[in-house]
N, C-alpha and C positions, 0 to 999 in steps of 0.2 A: 138249585136253579139248575136248569139244562142249558147247556151253551149250545151254539148252532151245529156243532158235528156231531154231538150226542144226540140231539133231536132228530137229525136227519139220519142216524145210524138206526135209532130205534124206530123211527117211521118207516124205515126201507125193511126192518126187521117184522114189522107188523103186517105188511102186505104180504097176504100169501102168495106163494110161488115167485116172489121178488127175486130172489137168489137162486131160484132152482135151474139147475143146469142139466137135469137128469132128462134123457130124451133126445139130446141134441148131439147129434154126430159131428167130428170135424170133416172138413172140406174134402180132406182126401179119402177117407173112409166111405164118404156117400158115392165116391167114384168107383169102389172095387165093388164087382158084381156080387151079389147074395148068393151064399152058397145054397144048394138045394133044402129046402126048409122040410121035404117030406123024412129027410134022415133024423131030424132033431124031436125030440118027444113034444107033444105041445104042452104047455103050460096051463095049470088048471086056473080057473077064473076065479076058484076062491082063496087060493094060497097067496098071500102077502108076497111082494117082494122081498122085503126084509122083516126078519122076525123082530115082532112088537113085544114090549113088555108088559106087564100087567102093571094097573095103575097103582096098586098099593104094593109094590114091590119093596125090596129092603132100602135100596136107596131113596125112594119117596119118602118112605117112611122116616128115615133120618133126617130128610131135607125139612118136612112139616115139623118134626121135634124140633129142629132147629130155627124154624120159623117161630113157633111157640114159645122157646126158650129168649129168642131175640125181642119178642113183643113183651115178654114177662120182664126183662132187664129194661127195657124202654119205659113200662109202667113204673116199675120202681125208681127209676133215675128220675120220672118226670114229677112222682110224689115227692121225693127228695129236693128236686130243684124248687118246687112251692114252698116247702117246709123252710128253706133256707132263704126265702123271700124274694126270688125271682118270680118272672111272669113268664107263663109258657106262652108261645109264638104260633104253634099249629092251629090249636084248640083253644077255646075259652076256658078262662080260669075257673069259671064256675063249674064247668064239666070235669076239670081234673080234680076239683075240691070236692066233688060227688064221687067217691070211690068205687060204688057199686057200678055207677054210669059209665064211670072210666073204664072200668075193669070189662064191661060188656063191649065197649068199643075196641078196647085191645083184642079181644076173642072174635070180634066181627071182622076185625082186620086179617086175624090169622086165617078166617073162615074164606074171605075174599081170596085172598092169595092162593089156597088150595082149591077154589072154585076156578080160578082162572087157569091154574096147572091142569085140572081136569079138563077144562075147554080147548087147551093146547093139544092134551093127550088124545082127545076124542077126535079132533083136527087132524091128527098125524105129525104134530110138530113137537116131536119129543123133545129137541132139544130146548126149545123154547120153553117147555113142560118144566124141565129143570131148572134152566136159569130164571124163571120166574121166583123160585123159592131163594135160590143163590143171591138175587138182588135184593129180594127182600131182607133177607138175614144181614147183607151188607149195610143196608140204608138203615135199618131199626138200631142194629149195634152201633153205627157210628153216631147216630141221634142219641143214643144211649152215653157214649163215652163223650159227646160234647155237653149233654146234661151235668153229667156229674164233673166235666171240667171246669164249668162256669163258677165265677167267683159268687160269694156269699153277699147278698145284697145286706150292707150295714146303715140301719136308718140313722140319720143325723139328729141329734137331740137339740132341742132349741135351751138357750140359757136362760 
């Protein structure tokens, strides 16, 4: 569950340009006359302001591998949870008991995470691109740890 502060932070990060301060000059700098622009070489329109990284760079490859590994851990912990007699709370028990369908759901979750990272990459939000995978790894791993930490349900026998 998200508390109010976390929700506001995520909403603030989701709005493009909400935290952008680039292009804003301090009030004192605005009062200083600009130097002669003819002495400075003109910047090309095609040159980016900062060097971009490729989407399939080494860091993203490791992050996506981490997302896949954490989803695999979540898959095995949820199956273990069901074998011990507990109920799954996020998806239906029928879906978890159908191992092939549940594996597809876990793989789709990995693909959606990678797709969201790609959308952030294409729109220039490279920090959010990386954070998408980091948050996904943390949430999936903590869910798996929770599943393994639950006590086994012991059915009561009637006398």
